[in-house]
C-alpha positions, 0 to 999 in steps of 0.5 A, a space after each residue: 807161201 812167197 810174199 810178192 815184193 815191193 813195199 807192201 807185202 799185203 799187195 797182189 803180185 804185178 799181173 805179168 811180173 818177169 821174175 814171177 813168171 819164170 819162179 811160175 815156170 820152174 816150179 810148173 817144171 819142177 812139179 810136173 818132172 816128179 809127177 811124171 817120174 813117178 808115173 813112168 816108172 810104173 810104165 818101166 816096170 810094167 814092161 820088165 817085171 810087173 807081169 811075172 811078179 803079179 801074174 805068175 800064172 799065164 804065159 810071159 806074153 800075157 802076163 806082160 799084156 795084163 802088166 799092160 792093162 794095169 797100167 792102162 788103168 791109170 790113164 783111165 782114172 786120169 779123166 776123173 781127176 781132171 774134173 776132180 781137180 778142175 772143178 776145184 781149181 777152177 773154184 778155188 785156184 790152180 795153187 792148192 790144187 797141185 799141191 793136193 796132186 803131188 801128195 796124192 801121187 806120192 802116195 801111190 807111188 810108195 805105195 806101190 814100191 810096198 806092196 807085196 807080190 802075188 807069191 806073198 798074198 795072192 789075188 790081193 795083189 793085183 787087186 791092190 796094184 790096180 787100186 794104187 794106179 787108179 789113185 796114180 791117175 787120179 793124181 795125174 789128171 789133176 796135175 797137168 792142168 794145173 801146171 800147165 796154167 800156172 806156168 801160162 797164167 803168170 807168162 806175159 801175154 804173147 809168151 804164153 805158149 812158150 812158158 807152157 813149154 815148161 810144164 811139158 819139159 817135165 814129162 820128158 824129164 821125168 821120164 829120162 829120171 825113171 829110165 836112168 833109175 831102172 837103167 842104173 839097177 840093171 847091174 842087179 842079177 835078175 834075182 835081185 832085181 825081181 825080189 826087192 831092186 825093182 822097188 828102189 825107184 818106187 820108194 826112193 820117189 818119196 824124197 822127190 816128192 818132199 822137195 817138190 812140195 817145198 817148192 810149190 808152196 813158195 808160189 803164189 795165185 796165178 794173176 788171172 785166177 785172181 782177176 777171175 775170183 775178183 769179178 766173181 767169174 768162178 762158176 759154181 759148176 765149171 764142168 757143165 759150163 764146158 761141156 755145154 759151151 765148149 764141148 766141140 773144143 773139148 772134142 777137137 782138144 782130145 783129137 789134138 792131144 793124141 800125137 803128143 802122148 800116145 806115141 811116146 808109150 808105143 816108142 818107149 813102153 810097148 818097144 822096150 817090152 818088145 825089143 827084149 822079149 823078141 829081139 834079143 836085145 838085153 834089158 839094159 840095152 835097149 834102155 839105153 836106146 830108150 835113154 838116148 832118145 829121151 835125152 834128144 827129146 830134152 834137148 828138141 822139145 823146147 824147140 816146138 813152143 819157139 817155132 809156134 811163137 814165131 810162125 802161124 801155128 797152123 803151119 808149124 803143126 803141120 812142120 812139127 807132125 808131118 815128119 813123122 809119117 816117115 820117120 816112125 816107120 823107118 824107127 821100126 825098122 831100124 829097132 828090128 834089125 837087132 842092131 843097137 846103133 840102128 835101133 839108137 838112130 831110128 828112135 832118136 830120129 822119131 822123137 823129134 817131131 811128136 816131142 817138138 809138138 808136144 812142147 807147143 801143145 799145152 799152151 795152144 789148148 790153154 789159150 781156147 778155154 776162158 779163165 773161169 773153166 780153163 783148168 777143167 776144160 784143157 784136164 778135160 780134152 788132154 785127160 780124155 785123149 790120154 784114157 782113150 789113146 795113151 794109156 791103151 797104146 802099149 797094151 792094143 800094140 802088144 795085142 796086135 803084135 800077139 795077134 798077127 806076128 807083124 810089127 806092120 799093124 803097130 806101125 800103122 796105128 801110130 801113124 793113125 795118131 799123127 794123122 788124128 792130130 794133125 787134122 784135129 789141131 788144124 781145125 782147133 787153130 783155124 780162125 773165129 773172126 779174130 785173126 790173131 786166133 790162128 797166130 802163134 801168139 796174140 799181140 798185147 792188145 788183142 790179148 788184153 782185150 779177149 781177158 776183158 
């Protein structure tokens, strides 16, 4: 563990040391990038190959639907991970919790890469696939909250939303790396890809996890957690206090998270399966579309946190989300033309609104809960939302498409997600007798008072 600077190595680091804050932000970014890479390669594999390898006795459409169901299982397990590691992180510290979650994610991902298919071990193949996906889900459920708090609890009082964006940036970068990994494999023939090529990203993640673990071992515990421990504010059962005293905040948080997480899986995981199966796009072609949209997300996303830091947050949320009501339907129309160029344009434009919103989401949500239950509170809100909405988005979208033979019910689903988040986030940011509550960032004096 890295020791704090100064002559007294046993002393705690300054509460908001700028160098420590930046190191914490980088640590959160690297860790979440690797965790999300592991999580996203499963989604890409679900759209491309897992259906026919693990569910070969059904039609291709039903096989894809079954693969998306195993994809959803990982999300269903995420609230469990959020509660388990939220409890651990609120009682014993953020650092150890995120180290364990990263190790678990690595184990689950490598396990999928080594798993025999249905042809080799029969029904045990999909059963073990589901169990490994559950392990991934538990790990991801505990990871996000800890990474966000490592970034925000080291941050200066007036930059918590901005530093929270470090953890959020891991999602598009991890997704981009996952997509690039499969795009690189497009040079393989279909038979080679189906036999062993698809396993390479899963097995290669072991090296990435080792690097991320090394980096995380270097960070110290967050200053706000140190203060909570010194003041004996750590609750014996954080989940009980959250459900007793902050249930309304959790429910609004669940709704606020939806657009930030579910739209991504409609645009990438579902759209990849739809475009390659129904619209005549080649695998490498549409992976290129997804890759370009992810590059756009990586570049554009941080501006959401900047925007939320410079204007009223309720207004910022509307500015970020309302354009999605136009751009999402336009994206599907452009993809449906079958033109690679138009598909790239549509996907890139529709990426900007929800990705900017996602950037600001973590820091805003973290400020709604007190330190001693913050890990549990934000994890519960975020992971329940991902389980109910994000994890099911590809499966529900595929069901709607299969049932109606039309893309418009899928478009309506996506627009519904946007409206839910717009309403819930604006309610979550409603002032509660303190003008600073609705501002982009609290003034240092007000923020210090709120933590006292």
